C-alpha positions as CSV (number, residue, x, y, z in Angstrom):
1,I,-80.7,172.4,-88.5
2,M,-82.2,173.4,-85.3
3,E,-85.3,170.5,-86.7
4,R,-82.8,167.9,-86.4
5,L,-82.8,168.0,-82.4
6,T,-86.3,167.4,-80.7
7,S,-85.1,167.8,-77.4
8,P,-82.2,170.3,-76.1
9,A,-78.6,169.5,-77.1
10,R,-76.7,167.4,-74.6
11,L,-73.8,169.2,-75.4
12,M,-73.0,172.5,-77.5
13,I,-69.1,172.7,-78.2
14,V,-68.4,176.3,-79.6
15,S,-65.1,176.0,-80.9
16,D,-62.1,179.1,-82.4
17,L,-60.4,176.9,-85.2
18,D,-56.6,178.4,-86.0
19,H,-54.9,176.7,-83.2
20,T,-57.7,175.7,-81.2
21,M,-59.8,172.9,-83.3
22,V,-56.9,172.7,-85.8
23,D,-53.3,172.9,-84.9
24,H,-51.1,174.1,-87.8
25,H,-48.0,172.3,-86.1
26,D,-49.5,168.8,-86.6
27,P,-49.2,167.6,-89.9
28,E,-50.9,164.6,-89.5
29,N,-54.2,166.1,-88.1
30,L,-53.7,163.6,-85.0
31,S,-55.5,165.8,-82.4
32,L,-58.4,166.8,-85.1
33,L,-59.1,163.4,-86.4
34,R,-59.3,162.2,-82.6
35,F,-62.0,164.9,-81.8
36,N,-63.7,163.7,-85.3
37,S,-64.2,160.3,-84.0
38,L,-65.2,160.9,-80.8
39,W,-67.9,163.3,-81.7
40,E,-69.2,161.2,-84.6
41,H,-69.2,158.2,-82.4
42,A,-70.8,160.0,-79.0
43,Y,-72.5,163.4,-79.6
44,R,-73.4,164.0,-83.8
45,H,-76.8,162.2,-82.9
46,D,-78.1,164.9,-79.7
47,S,-75.6,167.6,-79.5
48,L,-74.2,170.7,-81.8
49,L,-71.4,171.7,-82.8
50,V,-70.2,175.2,-83.7
51,F,-67.1,177.0,-85.5
52,S,-66.8,180.4,-84.2
53,T,-63.8,181.8,-86.6
54,G,-62.0,185.1,-87.3
55,R,-61.9,183.5,-90.8
56,S,-64.2,185.3,-93.7
57,P,-66.4,182.4,-95.6
58,T,-63.5,182.1,-98.3
59,L,-60.9,181.4,-95.9
60,Y,-63.2,179.2,-93.7
61,K,-64.2,177.2,-97.2
62,E,-60.3,177.0,-97.9
63,L,-59.6,175.5,-94.3
64,R,-62.1,173.0,-95.2
65,K,-60.2,171.8,-98.4
66,E,-56.9,172.1,-96.4
67,K,-57.7,170.4,-92.9
68,P,-60.7,167.1,-92.1
69,L,-62.9,169.3,-90.3
70,L,-66.2,168.1,-89.7
71,T,-69.2,169.9,-90.8
72,P,-70.6,172.0,-87.6
73,D,-74.7,172.8,-87.2
74,V,-73.7,176.5,-87.0
75,T,-70.9,178.8,-88.4
76,I,-70.0,182.1,-86.9
77,M,-67.8,183.6,-89.4
78,S,-65.5,187.1,-89.8
79,V,-65.1,188.0,-85.8
80,G,-68.8,187.2,-84.8
81,T,-70.5,189.1,-87.8
82,E,-71.9,186.2,-89.7
83,I,-73.8,183.1,-88.1
84,T,-75.0,180.6,-90.8
85,Y,-76.6,176.9,-90.4
86,G,-75.4,173.4,-91.5
87,N,-74.2,171.8,-94.8
88,S,-75.5,174.8,-97.0
89,M,-74.7,177.6,-94.8
90,V,-78.0,179.5,-94.5
91,P,-77.5,182.8,-92.9
92,D,-79.3,183.9,-89.9
93,H,-81.1,187.1,-91.2
94,G,-82.2,188.3,-87.2
95,W,-78.4,188.4,-86.6
96,V,-77.8,190.8,-89.8
97,D,-80.4,193.0,-88.5
98,A,-79.2,192.9,-85.1
99,L,-76.1,194.5,-86.7
100,N,-77.1,196.9,-88.5
101,H,-78.4,199.1,-85.6
102,K,-76.0,202.3,-85.8
103,W,-73.7,200.8,-88.6
104,D,-73.5,202.1,-91.9
105,L,-70.8,200.4,-94.4
106,G,-70.3,203.2,-96.4
107,V,-70.1,205.8,-93.7
108,V,-67.0,203.7,-92.3
109,K,-65.4,203.4,-95.8
110,E,-65.3,207.0,-96.2
111,E,-64.1,207.8,-92.9
112,T,-61.4,205.0,-92.9
113,G,-60.3,206.5,-96.4
114,K,-59.5,209.2,-94.6
115,F,-56.3,207.7,-92.7
116,S,-52.8,207.1,-94.4
117,E,-51.7,204.7,-92.2
118,L,-54.4,202.2,-92.8
119,T,-53.8,199.2,-95.4
120,L,-57.1,197.6,-96.5
121,Q,-56.4,193.7,-96.6
122,A,-57.8,191.7,-99.5
123,E,-61.3,192.0,-101.0
124,T,-62.0,188.6,-99.1
125,E,-61.8,189.9,-96.0
126,Q,-64.0,193.1,-96.7
127,R,-68.1,191.9,-95.3
128,P,-71.2,193.5,-94.9
129,H,-70.4,194.0,-90.9
130,K,-66.6,193.9,-91.2
131,V,-64.4,196.2,-92.4
132,S,-60.4,195.3,-92.3
133,F,-56.7,196.9,-92.4
134,Y,-53.4,196.3,-91.4
135,V,-51.9,199.0,-89.5
136,D,-48.6,199.5,-88.1
137,K,-48.5,198.5,-84.2
138,S,-46.3,202.1,-83.5
139,K,-49.6,204.0,-85.2
140,A,-52.5,201.9,-83.7
141,E,-53.3,203.6,-80.4
142,E,-53.6,206.8,-82.2
143,V,-55.3,205.9,-85.2
144,I,-57.8,204.0,-83.1
145,K,-58.9,206.8,-81.0
146,E,-59.2,209.2,-83.6
147,L,-61.4,206.9,-85.9
148,S,-63.5,206.0,-82.9
149,Q,-64.3,209.8,-82.4
150,R,-64.8,210.5,-86.1
151,L,-67.3,207.4,-86.6
152,E,-69.2,208.3,-83.0
153,K,-69.5,211.5,-84.6
154,R,-71.2,210.4,-88.0
155,G,-73.7,208.6,-85.6
156,L,-72.4,205.2,-85.5
157,D,-72.0,202.4,-82.7
158,V,-68.8,200.7,-83.7
159,K,-66.0,198.1,-82.1
160,I,-62.5,198.5,-83.3
161,I,-60.5,195.3,-82.9
162,Y,-57.3,195.3,-83.0
163,S,-55.2,191.9,-83.1
164,G,-51.9,190.0,-83.4
165,G,-49.7,193.4,-84.0
166,M,-51.3,194.1,-87.3
167,D,-55.1,193.2,-87.7
168,L,-57.5,196.1,-87.5
169,D,-61.1,195.1,-87.9
170,I,-63.9,197.4,-87.5
171,L,-67.5,196.3,-86.7
172,P,-70.8,197.0,-85.4
173,Q,-70.6,197.4,-81.5
174,G,-73.1,194.5,-81.2
175,A,-71.1,192.1,-83.2
176,G,-68.0,189.8,-81.8
177,K,-67.7,185.9,-80.8
178,G,-69.4,186.4,-77.4
179,Q,-72.4,188.3,-79.0
180,A,-73.1,186.0,-81.4
181,L,-73.1,183.1,-79.1
182,A,-75.4,184.5,-76.8
183,Y,-77.4,185.3,-79.6
184,L,-77.8,181.9,-80.6
185,L,-78.1,180.6,-76.9
186,K,-81.1,183.2,-76.4
187,K,-82.4,181.1,-80.0
188,L,-82.1,178.2,-78.7
189,K,-83.8,178.9,-75.3
190,S,-86.7,180.8,-77.3
191,E,-87.2,177.5,-79.3
192,G,-87.3,175.2,-75.8
193,K,-83.7,173.7,-76.8
194,L,-81.0,175.3,-74.5
195,P,-78.0,173.0,-74.6
196,V,-77.8,171.2,-71.5
197,N,-74.0,172.1,-71.2
198,T,-71.9,174.6,-73.5
199,L,-68.6,174.4,-74.2
200,A,-66.4,177.2,-75.3
201,C,-62.9,176.7,-76.5
202,G,-60.3,179.0,-77.6
203,D,-56.5,180.4,-78.0
204,S,-56.6,184.1,-78.4
205,G,-57.6,187.4,-77.7
206,N,-60.6,187.6,-79.4
207,D,-62.1,184.3,-78.1
208,A,-62.0,186.0,-74.5
209,E,-65.6,186.9,-75.3
210,L,-66.9,183.3,-75.5
211,F,-65.6,183.0,-71.8
212,S,-67.7,185.9,-70.5
213,I,-71.2,184.5,-71.3
214,P,-72.6,183.4,-68.5
215,D,-73.3,179.9,-67.6
216,V,-70.9,178.6,-70.2
217,Y,-68.0,176.0,-69.8
218,G,-64.6,177.2,-71.0
219,V,-61.4,175.9,-72.0
220,M,-58.0,177.8,-73.1
221,V,-55.8,175.1,-75.1
222,S,-52.2,174.6,-73.9
223,N,-50.6,176.8,-76.6
224,A,-53.3,180.0,-76.0
225,Q,-51.6,183.1,-76.5
226,E,-50.1,185.4,-73.8
227,E,-53.2,187.9,-75.0
228,L,-56.0,185.0,-74.0
229,L,-53.6,184.3,-70.4
230,K,-53.4,187.9,-69.5
231,W,-57.3,188.4,-69.8
232,H,-57.8,185.0,-67.8
233,A,-55.4,186.1,-64.8
234,E,-57.5,189.4,-64.8
235,N,-61.0,188.3,-64.9
236,A,-61.5,184.7,-64.6
237,K,-58.9,183.0,-62.7
238,D,-61.4,182.5,-59.9
239,N,-63.9,180.8,-62.4
240,P,-64.0,177.0,-61.9
241,K,-65.9,176.7,-65.2
242,V,-62.8,178.2,-67.1
243,I,-59.8,176.1,-67.7
244,H,-56.2,176.1,-69.3
245,A,-55.8,172.4,-70.5
246,K,-52.6,170.6,-70.5
247,E,-53.1,169.5,-73.8
248,R,-52.8,171.3,-77.9
249,C,-55.6,172.4,-79.4
250,A,-58.1,169.6,-80.2
251,G,-57.0,167.3,-77.5
252,G,-57.3,170.2,-75.1
253,I,-61.0,170.0,-75.7
254,I,-61.4,166.3,-75.5
255,Q,-59.5,166.6,-71.9
256,A,-62.2,169.7,-71.0
257,I,-65.2,167.1,-71.7
258,G,-63.7,164.8,-69.6
259,E,-62.6,167.3,-66.9
260,F,-65.9,169.3,-66.7
261,K,-67.8,165.8,-67.0
262,L,-69.9,167.0,-70.0
263,G,-70.1,163.5,-71.4
264,P,-67.6,160.7,-72.8
265,N,-64.5,161.9,-73.7
266,L,-62.3,158.4,-75.0
267,S,-62.0,158.7,-78.5
268,P,-62.4,155.5,-80.8
269,R,-58.8,156.6,-82.0
270,D,-57.6,156.3,-78.2
271,V,-58.9,152.4,-78.4
272,S,-56.1,149.9,-79.5
273,D,-58.1,147.2,-79.7
274,F,-61.1,147.0,-81.8
275,L,-62.3,143.3,-81.0
276,E,-61.9,144.9,-77.2
277,C,-64.0,147.6,-78.2
278,K,-67.6,146.9,-77.0
279,V,-70.2,149.6,-75.9
280,E,-73.5,148.5,-73.7
281,N,-75.9,150.0,-75.7
282,A,-76.1,148.8,-79.8
283,N,-75.0,152.3,-81.2
284,P,-74.9,152.6,-85.3
285,G,-72.8,155.8,-85.3
286,H,-70.0,154.0,-83.0
287,E,-70.5,151.1,-85.5
288,V,-69.5,152.8,-88.3
289,V,-66.8,155.2,-86.5
290,K,-65.4,151.8,-85.5
291,F,-65.1,149.8,-89.0
292,F,-63.5,152.9,-90.6
293,L,-61.4,153.2,-88.0
294,F,-60.4,149.8,-88.4
295,Y,-60.1,150.1,-92.1
296,E,-57.5,152.7,-92.4
297,R,-55.2,150.7,-89.3
298,W,-55.7,147.6,-91.8
299,R,-54.5,149.1,-94.7
300,R,-51.8,151.7,-92.8
301,G,-50.6,148.0,-91.4
302,E,-51.5,149.0,-88.2
303,V,-53.2,145.9,-87.4
304,E,-52.1,142.4,-87.9
305,N,-53.5,140.4,-91.0
306,S,-55.0,137.8,-88.9
307,E,-58.0,135.3,-89.4
308,A,-59.6,136.7,-86.2
309,Y,-60.2,140.0,-87.3
310,A,-61.1,138.8,-91.1
311,A,-63.8,136.8,-89.1
312,S,-64.9,138.9,-86.9
313,L,-65.8,141.4,-90.0
314,K,-67.8,138.9,-91.8
315,A,-69.1,138.0,-89.2
316,S,-70.9,141.7,-88.3
317,C,-72.2,141.2,-92.1
318,Q,-75.5,139.8,-93.5
319,P,-74.4,136.6,-95.6
320,G,-76.9,137.8,-98.3
321,G,-75.5,141.5,-97.7
322,V,-75.2,143.7,-100.5
323,F,-72.6,146.3,-101.2
324,V,-73.5,149.0,-104.2
325,H,-69.9,150.9,-105.3
326,P,-70.0,154.3,-106.4
327,S,-69.4,153.2,-109.9
328,G,-73.2,151.7,-109.5
329,A,-71.8,148.1,-109.3
330,E,-72.9,145.7,-107.0
331,K,-70.9,143.1,-104.9
332,S,-71.7,140.6,-102.0
333,L,-70.4,142.7,-98.9
334,V,-68.8,139.5,-97.3
335,D,-66.7,139.3,-100.7
336,T,-65.9,142.7,-100.3
337,I,-64.6,142.5,-96.9
338,G,-62.9,139.6,-98.2
339,E,-61.1,141.4,-100.8
340,L,-60.1,143.8,-97.8
341,R,-57.2,140.9,-97.1
342,K,-55.3,141.6,-100.4
343,H,-54.9,145.1,-98.9
344,H,-53.4,145.0,-96.1
345,G,-50.6,147.5,-95.1
346,D,-50.8,149.1,-98.8
347,K,-50.5,152.4,-97.7
348,Q,-47.8,151.4,-95.0
349,G,-45.4,154.6,-94.3
350,K,-47.6,156.5,-96.6
351,K,-50.0,160.0,-95.2
352,F,-53.5,157.9,-95.3
353,R,-56.1,158.8,-93.0
354,V,-59.9,158.1,-93.1
355,W,-62.4,159.6,-91.2
356,V,-66.6,159.8,-91.2
357,D,-68.7,163.3,-90.9
358,Q,-72.1,163.9,-90.4
359,V,-73.2,160.2,-89.0
360,L,-77.0,160.5,-88.5
361,A,-79.1,157.3,-87.8
362,T,-82.6,157.0,-87.9
363,E,-84.5,153.6,-86.4
364,T,-86.9,152.8,-89.3
365,A,-88.4,150.1,-87.4
366,P,-87.5,148.0,-84.2
367,G,-84.3,146.7,-84.6
368,T,-83.1,148.2,-88.0
369,W,-81.5,151.6,-88.2
370,M,-80.8,153.4,-92.0
371,V,-77.5,155.6,-91.2
372,K,-76.0,158.3,-93.2
373,L,-72.7,159.6,-93.2
374,D,-69.9,161.1,-95.5
375,K,-66.9,158.9,-95.4
376,W,-63.3,160.5,-96.4
377,E,-60.2,159.2,-97.8
378,Q,-56.9,161.5,-97.6
379,S,-54.1,159.5,-99.6
380,G,-50.7,161.9,-99.6
381,D,-52.8,165.4,-101.1
382,E,-55.4,163.3,-102.3
383,R,-58.8,163.6,-100.9
384,I,-61.9,161.8,-101.8
385,G,-65.1,161.3,-100.2
386,C,-68.4,159.5,-101.0
387,T,-71.8,160.1,-99.4
388,T,-73.0,156.6,-98.0
389,T,-76.1,154.9,-96.6
390,V,-75.8,152.0,-93.9
391,K,-78.8,149.8,-93.2
392,F,-78.5,147.8,-89.8
393,T,-80.3,145.4,-88.3
394,A,-80.1,144.3,-84.7
395,K,-79.2,140.3,-83.9
396,E,-79.6,138.6,-80.6
397,G,-76.3,138.3,-79.2
398,E,-74.6,139.8,-82.2
399,G,-75.1,143.3,-81.9
400,L,-75.5,145.2,-85.1
401,V,-75.2,143.5,-88.7
402,W,-74.4,145.0,-91.9
403,E,-77.3,144.2,-94.3
404,H,-76.7,146.8,-97.0
405,V,-73.9,149.6,-97.9
406,E,-74.3,152.4,-100.8
407,Q,-72.0,154.6,-101.9
408,T,-72.3,157.7,-104.0
409,W,-69.0,160.1,-105.1
410,S,-69.2,163.1,-103.0
411,E,-69.9,166.0,-104.9
412,E,-66.8,167.9,-103.6
413,S,-64.5,165.2,-104.3
414,K,-62.0,165.9,-107.2
415,L,-60.8,162.4,-108.0
416,K,-63.3,159.7,-108.6
417,D,-61.1,156.5,-109.1
418,D,-63.4,153.7,-109.4
419,S,-60.6,151.6,-109.7
420,S,-58.7,152.7,-106.1
421,W,-62.4,152.9,-104.0
422,I,-62.6,149.6,-101.7
423,I,-65.8,150.9,-99.3
């Protein structure tokens, strides 16, 4: 994943998931979708996205199926005990080696087995460098004190984290969200790719470590828990680099990008009229995000069925341009756009959202770009996706023109309905 960037990332966002990037009180996932379109249009090509979560790989993958999450460049899971890279989640073996210092899973299991107050959490939550229990709040302090002493006597150096009034996690002393971030920054620096700016985002006590890393900007989202606000008041209230956002979840992250002046923070989802939506430099990522967002609004009936829109879309296609449907059928691009007229408002009043992921453009010749991306549609509870390749050419005075579009079904797509897929 580090090879994707030839120079230091312009921005690295390191975000917790539950109640930070993901708003579980937002059934339409609007703040998350706002962030997604901003990231893919303005940042994906030269920045890094890192998710840092307490979830195990199993629970993280479940969340990805439930919510329209982007694919991060780096995933830090199980309270900072696992670091993986890219789509295929390749583990960082250097981090594994670092965590093995004064850690013995067998000894931890043996000693914790002597405490009747501890109830083991689900098997999925037990990881090579994390053992997780439930313990009654009234007994927690006493258990933690005695357990710490026993493990120290056995020659281990551990960190015991108690959170949410019931969860008890035992980790190596060197683990945690903050240490995992420090390790990642050190690794990037050694490769000459230390990000120009890093923004840490969180809502709970186990995110506090993220804001303690030197030279990192921090945002506590507006819905941050009392334990994090208390930590901030005691440790970072005079630090101008850490703010408490006015917006919830991903909306607070977008707000922080603007407040710290880390780059563009106008999400394409916040632009009402795409005919007015022009960028100074032709940007293939921007074109893709803009088109599929327009497509969502068209089918939701949120833009009017006007000749001006149809003409604008057709003008952005090469007259001889080809669209290869996931079924393998070839169609004229102009005809495909023409067919959209029939589908205006067919998803009105329904749960229908469209987003793109991993939009990466390569200039193959002067004025010609190949763009690869994943395009997703959520209709009710069904989600379908296509891996998409677009060829753009730059035309004098017209900006970028769509020349060729090819789509194949994503492996993750459960429903592969050729008849209902338009583009």
